[in-house]
NUPA-329049 format. One line per 4 residues: number of its first residue (from 1); for each residue y, z, x of C-alpha. Coordinates in Angstrom, 3 decimals, always signed. Example, Ala and Ser with C-alpha at 12.3 -4.5 7.8 and 13.67 -1.06 7.14 Angstrom:
BEGIN
1> -4.500 +7.800 +12.300; -1.060 +7.140 +13.670
% end
This chain:
BEGIN
1> -0.109 +0.410 +0.089; +3.197 -1.103 +1.214; +6.632 +0.587 +0.219; +9.747 -1.588 +0.969
5> +13.387 -0.842 +0.128; +15.824 -2.530 -0.558; +19.770 -1.176 +0.483; +23.454 -2.129 +1.605
9> +26.235 -0.508 +3.510; +28.224 -0.983 +0.332; +28.090 -1.794 -3.930; +27.919 -4.831 -5.111
13> +26.382 -7.095 -2.703; +23.003 -8.223 -4.672; +21.020 -5.490 -3.776; +19.404 -5.053 -7.645
17> +19.082 -8.618 -8.249; +17.105 -9.471 -4.885; +14.993 -6.205 -5.962; +14.627 -7.578 -9.543
21> +13.651 -11.072 -8.081; +10.740 -9.459 -5.847; +9.602 -7.606 -8.793; +8.800 -10.448 -10.952
25> +7.508 -12.165 -7.466; +5.195 -9.302 -6.314; +1.485 -8.402 -7.729; +0.070 -5.408 -8.554
29> +2.956 -3.240 -7.830; +5.561 -0.462 -9.399; +9.282 -0.882 -9.259; +11.746 +2.354 -8.396
33> +15.513 +2.598 -9.113; +16.431 +5.269 -6.576; +19.949 +4.680 -7.419; +20.287 +7.612 -9.305
37> +23.733 +8.355 -9.600; +24.770 +4.743 -11.178; +21.220 +2.897 -11.751; +21.413 -0.421 -12.955
41> +17.426 -1.814 -12.093; +17.170 -1.295 -15.598; +19.198 -3.495 -17.220; +17.441 -6.516 -16.062
45> +13.687 -5.087 -16.433; +14.380 -3.726 -19.429; +11.891 -0.552 -19.001; +10.665 +1.035 -22.427
49> +10.453 +4.631 -21.387; +6.411 +6.229 -21.908; +7.435 +9.905 -19.982; +10.713 +11.557 -20.007
53> +10.717 +14.402 -18.031; +14.067 +17.284 -17.414; +15.234 +17.451 -13.582; +16.487 +20.526 -12.780
57> +18.116 +21.532 -9.400; +21.012 +24.507 -8.602; +22.224 +27.301 -10.644; +24.606 +27.970 -13.100
61> +26.121 +31.012 -14.491; +25.560 +32.265 -18.109; +27.394 +35.680 -19.362; +25.957 +37.996 -22.358
65> +28.831 +38.541 -24.578; +26.803 +41.010 -26.231; +26.337 +43.063 -22.805; +29.224 +42.116 -21.422
69> +32.321 +44.790 -21.176; +35.120 +42.382 -20.229; +36.207 +44.528 -17.114; +37.747 +41.063 -15.264
73> +35.473 +41.621 -12.444; +33.758 +38.605 -12.272; +37.252 +36.623 -13.158; +38.767 +38.035 -10.247
77> +35.591 +37.330 -8.046; +35.635 +33.886 -9.079; +37.113 +31.698 -6.409; +36.373 +28.451 -8.127
81> +37.961 +29.390 -11.741; +34.868 +29.097 -13.377; +35.597 +31.759 -15.749; +37.879 +31.894 -18.562
85> +39.842 +34.706 -20.333; +37.248 +34.755 -23.218; +34.804 +35.255 -20.644; +33.060 +31.747 -21.228
89> +31.805 +30.068 -17.912; +33.077 +26.662 -17.438; +29.440 +24.745 -15.801; +31.256 +21.965 -14.341
93> +33.728 +24.572 -12.643; +30.521 +26.738 -11.519; +28.969 +26.114 -8.136; +25.909 +28.100 -8.721
97> +27.141 +30.642 -5.786; +26.122 +34.122 -7.782; +28.946 +36.108 -6.889; +29.614 +37.134 -10.111
101> +26.588 +38.471 -10.926; +26.353 +40.654 -8.224; +29.922 +41.953 -9.080; +29.040 +42.490 -12.416
105> +28.812 +46.666 -13.529; +26.514 +46.103 -16.713; +24.451 +42.841 -15.033; +25.729 +40.680 -18.509
109> +25.606 +37.701 -15.803; +22.385 +36.077 -14.991; +21.520 +32.793 -12.905; +20.310 +30.331 -14.516
113> +18.317 +27.032 -13.125; +20.515 +24.084 -14.033; +19.446 +20.914 -15.911; +21.124 +18.193 -14.038
117> +19.566 +15.390 -15.227; +16.347 +13.363 -16.020; +13.317 +11.142 -14.844; +11.105 +8.678 -16.333
121> +8.254 +6.417 -16.380; +8.268 +3.439 -18.285; +6.760 +0.380 -18.476; +8.408 -3.171 -18.254
125> +7.368 -7.024 -18.003; +6.322 -6.649 -14.651; +4.355 -3.104 -14.763; +5.123 +0.225 -13.871
129> +8.737 +1.489 -13.391; +10.025 +4.774 -12.077; +13.849 +5.623 -12.673; +15.987 +8.620 -13.168
133> +19.603 +9.214 -14.320; +21.619 +11.569 -12.511; +23.915 +13.842 -15.118; +27.677 +13.412 -14.659
137> +29.276 +15.541 -11.993; +25.736 +16.697 -10.831; +25.112 +17.237 -7.452; +21.349 +16.815 -5.433
141> +20.823 +13.504 -5.853; +19.260 +13.149 -2.955; +16.587 +15.959 -4.368; +15.862 +13.894 -7.350
145> +15.200 +10.416 -5.105; +12.316 +12.725 -3.376; +11.155 +13.714 -7.069; +11.449 +10.126 -7.986
149> +9.579 +8.610 -5.161; +7.289 +11.134 -5.207; +6.193 +10.616 -8.276; +6.131 +6.559 -7.691
153> +3.803 +7.365 -4.892; +1.371 +9.644 -6.871; +1.173 +6.808 -10.013; +1.220 +3.771 -7.276
157> -2.269 +5.333 -5.351; -3.798 +6.253 -8.985; -2.920 +2.332 -9.956; -4.834 +1.188 -6.823
161> -1.346 -0.582 -6.324; -0.822 -2.996 -3.301; +3.434 -2.564 -3.013; +6.180 -0.255 -4.025
165> +9.093 -1.815 -4.468; +12.538 +0.121 -4.278; +16.024 -0.203 -5.205; +17.742 +1.963 -3.257
169> +21.566 +3.339 -3.587; +24.692 +2.310 -1.213; +26.179 +3.389 +1.491; +24.217 +5.754 +3.751
173> +24.609 +9.272 +2.192; +21.627 +11.519 +1.000; +20.053 +8.891 -1.567; +19.270 +6.671 +0.743
177> +18.424 +9.193 +3.591; +15.877 +10.545 +0.696; +14.908 +7.309 +0.051; +13.867 +6.185 +3.366
181> +11.213 +8.554 +4.633; +8.019 +7.322 +4.721; +9.055 +3.270 +4.123; +7.412 +0.257 +5.871
185> +10.509 -1.845 +5.673; +14.064 -1.671 +4.573; +16.018 -4.535 +3.541; +19.363 -5.218 +4.236
189> +21.532 -6.807 +2.253; +25.208 -7.569 +3.177; +27.875 -10.648 +2.608; +29.735 -12.424 +4.650
193> +32.927 -10.732 +5.368; +34.120 -8.590 +8.302; +33.528 -4.946 +5.967; +30.071 -6.335 +5.001
197> +29.345 -6.672 +8.530; +30.190 -3.086 +9.322; +28.951 -1.582 +6.645; +25.648 -3.275 +7.204
201> +25.182 -2.365 +10.978; +26.603 +1.235 +10.085; +23.285 +1.327 +7.571; +21.152 -0.319 +9.989
205> +21.882 +2.695 +12.541; +20.793 +4.646 +10.044; +17.350 +3.062 +9.814; +16.820 +3.154 +13.463
209> +17.566 +6.988 +13.558; +14.665 +7.518 +10.853; +12.490 +4.566 +12.790; +12.271 +2.516 +9.835
213> +11.826 -1.479 +10.627; +14.889 -2.822 +9.039; +15.394 -6.590 +8.331; +18.466 -8.354 +7.265
217> +19.324 -10.648 +4.091; +23.019 -12.639 +3.759; +23.865 -12.875 -0.162; +26.320 -15.786 -0.555
221> +26.496 -17.102 +3.120; +28.133 -20.070 +2.204; +31.205 -18.403 +0.882; +32.304 -17.928 +4.776
225> +30.196 -19.828 +7.424; +32.079 -18.222 +9.995; +31.378 -15.121 +9.073; +27.723 -15.729 +8.438
229> +27.511 -16.819 +11.917; +29.028 -13.541 +13.230; +26.491 -11.900 +11.538; +23.631 -14.071 +12.734
233> +24.451 -13.497 +16.036; +24.508 -9.678 +15.609; +21.175 -9.868 +14.378; +20.225 -11.989 +17.529
237> +21.833 -9.024 +19.658; +20.521 -6.430 +17.886; +17.284 -7.141 +17.256; +17.314 -7.472 +13.685
241> +15.515 -9.971 +12.019; +17.010 -12.479 +9.886; +14.809 -12.961 +6.873; +17.222 -15.459 +4.771
245> +20.252 -16.786 +3.568; +21.098 -16.845 +0.210; +23.677 -19.657 -1.099; +26.119 -18.501 -3.946
249> +24.623 -19.719 -6.995; +26.461 -19.430 -10.623; +23.108 -19.428 -12.289; +22.437 -16.108 -11.388
253> +25.090 -14.560 -13.011; +23.951 -16.716 -16.094; +20.533 -15.043 -15.371; +22.169 -11.610 -15.527
257> +23.954 -12.556 -18.438; +20.426 -13.364 -20.176; +18.969 -9.650 -19.014; +16.769 -11.585 -16.660
261> +15.844 -12.173 -13.414; +16.251 -14.990 -11.115; +12.870 -16.129 -10.814; +12.611 -16.021 -14.888
265> +15.504 -18.103 -14.855; +15.681 -21.923 -14.537; +15.095 -23.600 -10.838; +18.121 -23.122 -8.426
269> +18.598 -22.683 -4.763; +18.929 -19.433 -4.611; +15.403 -18.931 -6.266; +13.841 -21.423 -3.641
273> +15.606 -18.908 -1.183; +14.744 -15.792 -2.528; +10.605 -17.428 -2.525; +10.958 -17.936 +1.428
277> +12.303 -13.895 +1.418; +9.580 -12.621 -0.113; +6.890 -14.816 +1.607; +8.268 -13.438 +4.981
281> +7.906 -9.508 +3.472; +3.943 -10.505 +2.765; +3.008 -11.406 +6.325
% end
């Protein structure tokens, strides 16, 4: 079983479009969306949720109004101003430090585990998919990514799958780091701009730190041929395999509008180029 992670140094490079295309091309696989802060793979794969689970992480304070004597010690102790004058907790402001529960003389404040999101096991037209949604203003996205990946691997082993195809988060933050552990190959998608090269180089350095082989794809390479040549030279200079260049193709946008992957749409240049990328990954 091989795990392929598709990532990018920034958002909007076409990462999810390529992930959806690979999902259509691969056989006997499971899809995973590890961009839990802003998941969008479901827009292409349209999953039907079969199993739904709460994701609990971190602590929040809760004041028992029957026990509280409104002495004000918690109000003075909270440096995050998470307790209002009616002695009710603002859970958005509460950082879960627990200091208020320690200073309460009648032990009216308890720390409870916080429901920070949900994760799902779903079915799509291409097979099973594991994905999640982090709650608004919630932290621990890396922890949720690790949970999603663990469940996806467990399901893949149970189903004897050959591939786990993962749509990662953009950037180099906690969700990306949590996505990289145990990966067989990271596909970095970039665009032919100076910032695209800078961001791709930055995320490639992260893959090197975790000793994960990285390969590069240039999306919409033909909108700036000179910059594409610079990115190719960067690959040569740094020993990074360039496994594909995808030209700008309006059919990709048309397919997305119809809720389809480019592989399900009409024959186009982009479709052929992505097929070539998949052939190189299969080796």
